[in-house]
C-alpha positions in Angstrom: -0.1 0.1 0.1 1.6 3.5 -1.4 0.6 6.1 1.7 2.5 8.2 -0.8 4.2 7.9 -4.0 7.6 7.5 -2.6 6.5 5.5 0.8 5.3 2.1 0.4 4.4 -0.2 3.1 3.8 -4.0 2.8 2.2 -6.8 4.7 2.6 -10.5 5.3 0.1 -12.5 7.2 0.5 -16.0 7.7 2.4 -16.8 4.7 4.6 -19.8 3.4 6.0 -17.8 0.8 5.4 -21.6 -1.4 6.3 -19.0 -4.8 9.8 -17.8 -4.1 11.9 -20.4 -6.5 14.0 -22.6 -5.0 18.1 -22.3 -4.4 20.6 -23.5 -7.0 22.5 -26.1 -5.2 26.3 -25.8 -5.3 29.3 -28.0 -5.1 31.5 -26.6 -2.1 34.8 -26.7 -1.7 35.2 -24.2 1.2 35.1 -24.8 5.2 33.0 -21.4 5.4 29.1 -21.3 5.1 28.0 -20.2 1.9 25.8 -16.9 1.0 22.7 -18.0 -0.9 20.9 -14.8 -2.0 17.4 -13.6 -0.9 14.4 -14.7 -3.1 10.8 -13.9 -1.1 9.3 -11.1 -3.1 8.5 -9.6 0.6 11.7 -9.3 1.7 13.1 -8.6 -2.1 10.7 -5.2 -2.4 13.1 -2.4 -1.8 15.9 -4.7 -0.1 18.1 -1.8 -1.6 17.2 0.0 1.3 18.8 -2.2 3.7 22.1 -2.2 2.2 25.1 -0.8 4.4 28.6 0.0 4.1 29.3 -1.6 0.6 29.7 -5.1 2.8 29.8 -7.9 0.0 28.9 -11.0 2.3 30.9 -11.8 5.6 29.6 -9.2 8.1 26.1 -8.4 7.1 24.4 -6.6 10.0 21.2 -7.5 8.3 20.7 -10.7 5.7 17.0 -11.3 5.3 17.3 -15.2 4.9 17.6 -15.1 8.6 13.7 -14.1 9.3 11.2 -17.2 8.6 14.4 -19.9 7.8 16.2 -22.2 10.6 18.9 -24.8 9.8 17.7 -24.9 5.9 14.2 -25.4 6.7 11.4 -22.8 6.5 9.8 -21.3 9.9 6.5 -20.2 10.2 5.5 -16.8 10.2 2.4 -15.1 11.8 3.0 -11.9 10.2 5.5 -9.1 9.0 5.1 -5.2 7.6 7.5 -3.3 6.3 7.4 0.2 5.4 9.9 1.6 3.0 10.7 5.0 1.1 12.2 8.4 0.9 11.1 11.8 1.6 13.1 14.4 1.0 16.6 14.1 1.2 16.1 11.0 3.7 15.8 7.3 2.8 14.5 5.0 5.0 13.3 1.8 5.7 11.6 -0.7 8.6 10.5 -4.1 9.0 9.2 -6.2 11.7 8.6 -9.9 11.9 6.5 -12.1 14.5 7.3 -15.8 14.6 5.4 -18.2 16.7 6.4 -20.8 19.3 7.9 -23.5 17.3 10.6 -26.3 16.8 12.0 -25.2 20.9 12.2 -21.3 19.9 9.9 -19.2 21.8 7.7 -16.5 20.2 9.7 -14.0 18.6 9.9 -10.8 17.3 13.0 -9.3 15.0 13.3 -5.8 13.9 15.4 -4.2 11.6 16.0 -0.5 11.1 17.7 1.8 8.1 17.9 5.5 7.8 20.2 7.1 5.4 20.3 10.8 4.5 22.1 12.6 1.0 25.0 14.5 1.9 27.0 16.3 -0.4 26.6 16.2 -4.0 26.3 12.5 -4.6 26.9 11.1 -1.1 25.0 10.0 2.2 25.4 8.9 5.9 23.5 6.4 7.6 22.7 4.2 10.5 20.9 0.7 11.0 19.9 -1.2 14.1 18.6 -4.6 14.2 16.8 -6.5 17.7 15.8 -9.8 17.9 17.5 -13.8 17.5 15.7 -15.7 14.9 17.7 -18.9 16.5 16.6 -17.9 20.2 20.3 -18.3 21.2 20.8 -14.7 23.5 18.8 -11.6 23.8 21.1 -9.8 20.7 21.2 -6.0 19.2 23.2 -4.5 16.9 23.8 -0.6 16.0 25.6 0.6 13.0 26.6 3.5 11.6 27.9 4.5 7.6 29.6 6.6 5.1 29.3 6.1 1.6 30.7 8.7 -0.6 30.6 9.0 -4.7 31.6 11.8 -7.0 31.3 11.0 -10.8 33.0 13.9 -12.2 36.4 13.4 -11.0 38.9 14.6 -13.5 36.2 14.8 -15.9 33.4 12.2 -16.2 35.9 9.5 -13.8 33.7 8.0 -11.0 35.3 7.8 -7.3 33.8 6.3 -4.7 34.1 5.1 -0.9 32.9 3.4 2.2 33.4 3.4 6.0 31.3 1.5 8.5 31.6 0.7 12.4 29.3 -1.3 14.2 28.7 -3.1 17.2 26.4 -5.8 18.7 25.1 -6.3 22.3 24.7 -10.5 23.0 23.8 -11.4 26.2 26.8 -13.0 27.4 29.3 -12.0 25.3 32.7 -10.4 26.1 33.6 -6.9 25.0 34.8 -7.8 21.4 31.6 -7.0 19.9 32.8 -4.4 17.6 33.3 -4.4 13.6 34.7 -1.6 11.1 35.9 -1.6 7.7 36.8 0.8 4.9 37.1 0.9 1.1 37.9 2.4 -2.1 36.8 2.0 -5.5 37.6 3.9 -8.9 35.8 2.0 -11.1 36.1 3.5 -14.5 36.6 1.9 -18.1 40.0 2.1 -18.6 41.4 1.7 -14.9 39.1 -0.6 -11.9 40.8 -0.6 -8.8 39.5 -1.1 -5.1 41.8 -1.4 -1.9 39.8 -2.4 1.2 39.8 -3.3 4.9 37.7 -5.0 7.5 37.9 -5.8 10.8 35.6 -8.3 13.0 35.9 -9.0 16.3 36.1 -12.2 18.4 32.3 -11.9 20.1 30.8 -10.1 17.0 27.7 -11.7 16.3 25.0 -10.2 13.8 22.0 -12.4 14.7 19.8 -10.8 11.9 22.8 -10.5 9.5 25.5 -13.0 7.6 28.6 -14.2 9.4 30.9 -17.0 8.6 34.5 -15.2 9.7 35.2 -13.6 13.0 38.0 -12.1 14.9 39.8 -11.3 11.7 41.8 -8.6 10.3 41.0 -8.5 6.2 42.9 -6.9 3.5 41.2 -6.7 -0.1 42.7 -5.3 -3.5 41.5 -5.0 -6.8 42.8 -4.0 -10.1 41.6 -4.3 -14.1 43.4 -2.4 -17.0 41.0 -2.6 -20.1 42.0 -1.6 -23.6 39.4 -1.3 -27.0 41.8 -2.4 -29.4 39.6 -3.0 -32.5 36.3 -3.6 -34.1 36.3 -7.3 -33.4 38.0 -7.4 -30.0 35.6 -4.9 -28.2 37.5 -5.5 -25.3 41.4 -6.7 -23.5 41.1 -7.2 -19.7 43.9 -7.6 -17.7 44.2 -7.8 -13.5 44.2 -8.7 -10.5 42.1 -9.4 -7.3 44.2 -10.3 -3.8 42.2 -11.1 -0.2 44.4 -11.6 2.9 42.9 -12.2 6.1 44.6 -12.5 9.8 43.9 -13.1 13.2 43.8 -10.3 15.5 47.2 -11.3 16.2 48.2 -10.6 12.6 49.1 -14.0 12.1 48.1 -15.0 8.4 45.3 -17.4 8.3 44.4 -17.3 4.2 45.4 -15.5 1.1 43.6 -15.7 -2.3 45.6 -14.5 -5.2 43.6 -14.2 -8.6 45.3 -12.9 -11.3 43.3 -12.1 -14.5 45.8 -12.9 -17.2 43.7 -12.3 -20.1 40.1 -12.2 -20.9 39.1 -11.1 -24.5 35.4 -10.0 -25.7 34.2 -9.5 -29.0 31.8 -6.9 -29.7 28.4 -9.6 -30.2 29.6 -10.3 -26.4 31.3 -13.7 -26.3 34.4 -14.3 -24.1 37.2 -16.0 -23.2 39.0 -16.1 -19.8 42.5 -17.1 -18.8 43.3 -17.0 -14.8 45.9 -18.1 -12.4 45.0 -18.5 -8.7 47.3 -18.9 -5.7 46.1 -19.7 -2.2 47.2 -20.2 1.2 45.8 -21.9 4.0 46.2 -22.3 7.6 43.5 -24.2 9.1 44.4 -23.7 13.0 40.6 -24.3 14.6 39.2 -27.3 13.3 39.9 -29.9 10.3 37.8 -29.3 7.0 35.9 -32.0 6.0 36.1 -31.0 2.0 33.5 -34.2 0.9 31.9 -36.8 3.0 34.3 -39.3 5.0 37.3 -36.4 3.5 38.9 -34.7 5.7 42.0 -32.1 5.5 43.9 -32.3 8.7 45.0 -28.9 10.5 48.2 -27.2 8.9 49.8 -24.9 6.7 48.7 -25.0 2.8 49.8 -23.6 -0.3 48.3 -24.7 -3.7 47.8 -22.8 -7.3 45.4 -23.6 -10.1 44.9 -22.2 -13.7 41.7 -21.8 -15.3 40.1 -21.4 -19.0 36.4 -20.2 -19.5 35.0 -19.7 -22.7 31.3 -18.5 -23.0 29.2 -17.3 -25.8 26.7 -14.2 -26.0 23.1 -15.4 -24.5 21.3 -13.5 -26.8 22.2 -16.2 -29.5 19.4 -19.0 -29.8 21.8 -21.3 -29.0 24.6 -20.2 -26.3 26.6 -21.5 -23.4 29.6 -21.8 -20.9 32.6 -24.0 -20.5 35.0 -23.8 -17.8 38.0 -25.9 -16.8 39.8 -25.4 -13.9 43.3 -27.3 -12.6 45.9 -27.7 -10.2 47.1 -28.4 -6.8 44.8 -28.1 -3.6 45.5 -28.3 -0.2 48.1 -31.3 0.0 46.6 -32.9 -3.0 44.9 -31.8 -6.8 41.8 -30.6 -8.1 40.2 -30.8 -11.5 37.1 -28.6 -11.8 34.4 -29.0 -15.0 31.4 -26.7 -15.5 29.7 -26.5 -18.6 25.9 -24.6 -19.4 24.2 -25.1 -22.6 21.3 -22.7 -23.1 18.5 -22.9 -25.9 16.0 -20.0 -26.9 14.2 -21.2 -29.8 11.6 -18.3 -29.3 10.6 -16.0 -27.2 8.3 -18.3 -25.3 10.5 -21.2 -24.8 14.2 -21.3 -22.7 15.9 -24.8 -22.0 18.9 -24.8 -19.9 21.1 -27.8 -19.2 24.0 -27.2 -16.5 26.6 -29.8 -15.4 29.5 -29.6 -12.8 32.1 -32.1 -11.6 35.0 -31.5 -9.0 37.5 -34.5 -9.1 39.8 -34.3 -6.1 42.2 -35.7 -4.0 43.5 -34.3 -1.0 45.1 -36.7 1.6 44.5 -40.4 1.8 41.1 -39.5 0.2 39.6 -39.0 -3.2 35.9 -37.3 -3.9 34.0 -36.9 -6.9 31.4 -34.3 -7.0 28.5 -34.0 -9.6 25.6 -32.0 -9.8 23.1 -31.8 -12.9 20.4 -29.0 -13.4 17.6 -28.4 -15.6 15.4 -26.0 -16.3 12.8 -25.3 -18.8 10.7 -22.8 -19.1 7.2 -21.6 -20.9 5.7 -18.4 -21.2 2.3 -18.7 -22.8 1.5 -15.0 -22.5 3.2 -12.0 -21.0 1.3 -12.7 -17.7 0.8 -16.5 -18.1 4.2 -18.6 -17.4 5.4 -21.9 -16.6 8.9 -22.4 -15.0 10.6 -25.8 -13.8 14.0 -26.7 -12.6 15.4 -30.3 -11.9 18.5 -31.0 -9.8 20.2 -33.6 -8.8 23.8 -34.0 -6.8 25.7 -37.1 -5.2 26.3 -35.7 -2.6 23.1 -35.5 -1.1 22.1 -38.2 -3.7 18.8 -35.9 -3.6 16.6 -35.3 -6.8 15.3 -31.8 -6.1 12.0 -30.6 -8.5 10.4 -27.0 -8.2 7.4 -26.2 -10.7 5.7 -22.9 -10.4 2.5 -22.1 -12.7 1.9 -18.2 -12.4 -0.8 -16.3 -13.8 -1.0 -12.2 -13.4 -4.6 -11.8 -13.5 -3.8 -7.8 -13.1 -1.4 -5.8 -11.4 -1.0 -6.9 -7.6 -3.0 -9.9 -8.3 -1.6 -13.2 -9.0 -2.4 -16.9 -9.1 0.2 -19.7 -8.6 0.3 -23.7 -8.8 3.3 -24.8 -7.3 5.0 -28.4 -6.8 7.8 -29.0 -4.8 10.2 -32.0 -4.3 13.2 -32.6 -2.3 13.5 -29.0 -2.4 16.8 -29.1 0.0 17.2 -25.2 0.6 20.4 -24.0 2.5 20.5 -21.0 5.6 
């Protein structure tokens, strides 16, 4: 409901979000919980209002998938109310969700408030606050402030940007190391694209409504890309690198990932060819890492490197695809990754995609093979009537998942769904 042309309220009552698409399954090779994007319309609406500090994943103060989910399974929601909008130079968002008692968790209220005010010509300063723990593990709140700088006319028409943020959580029973802060700067332009950043996360920082998979760390990030436009045949030629160095709070190295984009070619139709090299150092200090069921990497210091080739055709073609191969060492063994996608668009009404991934690994005393297959088949009968289907299988869970959604938009704001879902296996 729109109270004002720039102010919207959304209400969800006793919904199961069954019309939301299922997650894409993944083959995982890292020791950190993966980050899955939000797919539910109630939370996606005006989601950008709640973004904070230009944080990409680890350390999010608010991550909507924490609401109404536990252990990869949905929780019942009594009601949710969200208000977003802009008044003059102020953008704001507020949400409260009420969950009934269930699965050993008492009745829970979860809230988030975000306010930003435009300053200078193109910049903004803001605050965020959250309250509530969806897992009911402790009493938890969080407050934070950030400054986002943006200038689009630097030395002519170049762009410079920067972000700085500070957050603190308040958790019952926690020690005093509950702070997180960071700063980053970027020069995201056509010929030169560069960025640097630093983040520190305390040992006891706990954003109960956010996303956190590494804590007690200092993280240093850099990236650089150089681009030329040589001819009518080759639209762009790119080369560059990204680095991520993570230490503990005592500045002892935990991990380093250096990825070199050796050469990336793109033609005018949009086809691409890319060559990469990655060097990785990992120190397993806290606990062994199970890379696959029954295959464990013990504690220790590791360094390994990989090479990659990726070819991709423009997706406007009737037949398009992606093929990628990555090979090299992996911890104390080796790893071969193969990914392929074939997409068919015979008409504007039909879309078919076949995807396959396989990882062949050898680490320590164990070997493993991970396989993932996915089929997408979509039909658009009219602009308002569609049928989407996803079938997935992976050999780690040994489960087949099928999701089929028939959608009819009767008129703007009124939709009818028929949904069949089997073996969904969604992740947190």
